[in-house]
N, C-alpha and C positions, 0 to 999 in steps of 0.2 A: 215527338216530344221527348225532351231529356230533362232529368232532374239532377241537381247538384246539392250535396249536403256537406258542409264543412263545420266542424266543432273544434273550438279551441278553449282550453282552460286559461284562466287569467287570475291575477292577484289584485285587480282594481275594484274600487267600490262601485255601486250601481250608477252613481252620478257620472263617474269618469268613463265607465264602459258605454253608457248611453251617449256621452259626448263623442266618443270614438266612432260609434255607429252612425251618429248624425253627420260627422265629418266625412265618413265613407259614402253615405248617401248623397251628400252635397257634391262630392267629387263625381259620382256617377251621373247625377243630374246635369252637372256642368259639361261633362264630357260627352254623354250620350242622350241627354234629354230625359224626359220622364218626370214623375212626381213621387214624393214620399210623404208619409204621415205616420204619426205614432198612434198605437192602440195599446194601452197599458205599457208594458215594457217591450213591445214588439214594434219594430220599425218596418213598415211596408213600403216597398218600392215597386213602381209599375211603369212600364213603357211598352211600346209595341214589341211583342215577341218575348218579353221578359216580365216575370212576376216573382218578386223576391220578398223574403221576410228575414229580418235579423232579430233574433230573440236574445235579449240581454238578461243575464242574471248575475248574482254576486259570485257564482262559481265558473260560469262559462258563457261563451257567445256562440250561437248556432245560426249559421247562414243557410237558408233553404232557398234554392232558385229553381223555378220552372221555366224552361226555355221552349218557345214555340218551334215549329218545324224548321223555319229558316235559320234561327239562332242555334239550333242543335248542331249545325255543322261546325260551329266554333266552341263547342262545349269544353274541350280540353284547354283551350286558351283561357276561357273565362274562369274555369276551375283553378288553373294555375295562378292567374292574377289575384283571385280571391284569397287563396292560401298565402301567397307572397305578401299581400297587403296586410292580412291579419298578423302574420308572423312579424312583419316590420313594426306594426303599430302596437302590438301587445307585449313586446319584449323591452 
């Protein structure tokens, strides 16, 4: 099992950062399958081999991903994609 944690500060209000997180989860679901739902200000995404949470606040966004054994082999690629996506959408 592998874990990924990415934190990014932002200047958006809570409504906007939640919308960005929802857009990211929609892209993931369209590309890889899986489902997502909100619990408070935390968006949870799950599919086979991947369990992720995107925590949204007015100060930062925190992406925590737990990868199963098979997905651990592509940990570096996934982490790079998450960082790139956050950097692109938060600037």
